[in-house]
C-alpha positions as a Markdown table, in Angstrom:
| # | Residue | x | y | z |
|---|---|---|---|---|
| 1 | Met | 133.3 | 81.8 | 66.9 |
| 2 | Thr | 130.5 | 84.1 | 65.9 |
| 3 | Gln | 129.3 | 87.1 | 67.9 |
| 4 | Ala | 125.9 | 85.4 | 68.6 |
| 5 | Thr | 127.7 | 82.4 | 70.1 |
| 6 | Gln | 130.0 | 84.5 | 72.2 |
| 7 | Thr | 127.0 | 86.5 | 73.5 |
| 8 | Ser | 124.9 | 83.5 | 74.4 |
| 9 | Glu | 127.9 | 81.8 | 76.1 |
| 10 | Ser | 128.8 | 84.8 | 78.2 |
| 11 | Ala | 125.1 | 85.5 | 79.1 |
| 12 | Val | 124.6 | 82.2 | 80.8 |
| 13 | Pro | 127.3 | 82.6 | 83.4 |
| 14 | Ala | 126.2 | 86.2 | 84.0 |
| 15 | Leu | 122.7 | 85.1 | 84.6 |
| 16 | Phe | 123.8 | 82.5 | 87.2 |
| 17 | Arg | 126.1 | 85.1 | 88.8 |
| 18 | Ala | 123.2 | 87.6 | 89.0 |
| 19 | Ala | 120.9 | 84.9 | 90.6 |
| 20 | Ala | 123.6 | 84.0 | 93.1 |
| 21 | Asp | 124.2 | 87.6 | 93.9 |
| 22 | Ala | 120.4 | 88.1 | 94.4 |
| 23 | Trp | 120.3 | 85.1 | 96.7 |
| 24 | Arg | 123.0 | 86.5 | 98.9 |
| 25 | Ile | 121.0 | 89.6 | 99.8 |
| 26 | Pro | 118.6 | 88.7 | 102.6 |
| 27 | Asp | 115.8 | 91.0 | 101.6 |
| 28 | Leu | 115.8 | 89.7 | 98.0 |
| 29 | Arg | 116.0 | 86.1 | 99.2 |
| 30 | Phe | 113.0 | 86.7 | 101.4 |
| 31 | Arg | 111.0 | 88.2 | 98.5 |
| 32 | Ile | 111.9 | 85.4 | 96.2 |
| 33 | Leu | 110.9 | 82.7 | 98.7 |
| 34 | Phe | 107.7 | 84.6 | 99.6 |
| 35 | Thr | 106.7 | 84.9 | 95.9 |
| 36 | Leu | 107.4 | 81.2 | 95.3 |
| 37 | Gly | 105.4 | 80.3 | 98.5 |
| 38 | Ile | 102.4 | 82.3 | 97.3 |
| 39 | Leu | 102.5 | 80.6 | 93.9 |
| 40 | Val | 102.6 | 77.2 | 95.5 |
| 41 | Ile | 99.6 | 78.1 | 97.8 |
| 42 | Phe | 97.7 | 79.5 | 94.8 |
| 43 | Arg | 98.3 | 76.3 | 92.7 |
| 44 | Phe | 97.2 | 74.1 | 95.7 |
| 45 | Phe | 93.9 | 76.0 | 96.1 |
| 46 | Ala | 93.3 | 75.9 | 92.4 |
| 47 | His | 92.7 | 72.2 | 92.8 |
| 48 | Val | 90.2 | 72.5 | 95.7 |
| 49 | Pro | 86.7 | 72.8 | 94.2 |
| 50 | Val | 83.9 | 74.9 | 95.8 |
| 51 | Pro | 81.4 | 72.6 | 97.4 |
| 52 | Gly | 77.8 | 72.5 | 96.1 |
| 53 | Val | 78.6 | 73.3 | 92.4 |
| 54 | Asp | 76.9 | 71.3 | 89.7 |
| 55 | Arg | 79.9 | 70.3 | 87.6 |
| 56 | Glu | 77.8 | 69.2 | 84.6 |
| 57 | Ala | 76.1 | 72.6 | 84.5 |
| 58 | Leu | 79.4 | 74.3 | 84.8 |
| 59 | Ala | 80.9 | 72.3 | 81.9 |
| 60 | Ala | 77.8 | 73.1 | 79.8 |
| 61 | Ala | 78.2 | 76.8 | 80.5 |
| 62 | Phe | 81.9 | 76.7 | 79.4 |
| 63 | Glu | 80.8 | 74.9 | 76.2 |
| 64 | Ala | 78.1 | 77.5 | 75.4 |
| 65 | Asn | 80.1 | 80.6 | 76.1 |
| 66 | Pro | 83.7 | 80.9 | 74.7 |
| 67 | Leu | 84.2 | 84.1 | 76.8 |
| 68 | Leu | 84.3 | 81.9 | 79.9 |
| 69 | Gly | 87.1 | 79.9 | 78.3 |
| 70 | Phe | 89.0 | 83.1 | 77.7 |
| 71 | Leu | 88.5 | 84.2 | 81.3 |
| 72 | Asp | 89.6 | 80.8 | 82.4 |
| 73 | Leu | 93.0 | 81.4 | 80.8 |
| 74 | Phe | 93.6 | 84.3 | 83.2 |
| 75 | Ser | 92.7 | 82.3 | 86.2 |
| 76 | Gly | 95.1 | 79.5 | 85.4 |
| 77 | Gly | 92.3 | 76.9 | 85.0 |
| 78 | Ala | 90.8 | 77.6 | 88.4 |
| 79 | Leu | 87.6 | 79.0 | 86.9 |
| 80 | Arg | 86.8 | 75.8 | 85.0 |
| 81 | Asn | 87.1 | 73.9 | 88.2 |
| 82 | Leu | 85.3 | 76.7 | 90.1 |
| 83 | Ser | 87.9 | 76.3 | 92.8 |
| 84 | Ile | 88.8 | 78.4 | 95.8 |
């Protein structure tokens, strides 16, 4: 067995052990669940479009300006939909 194989095999159980240890601490468990909840809420609202927006004009603006496409990467696609 090579050293790389031994390292990867021993790292996986250590990772699971660390996750289990973090889950046993109430404060960390709350922070993990809170963060996951915020991410779920964010992704939900990323699919709710803002009313009154001309979607064709928005698509044309994205085609004309590549900077908008770059900024859309940072918003997780919410800018292209112009969502909440």
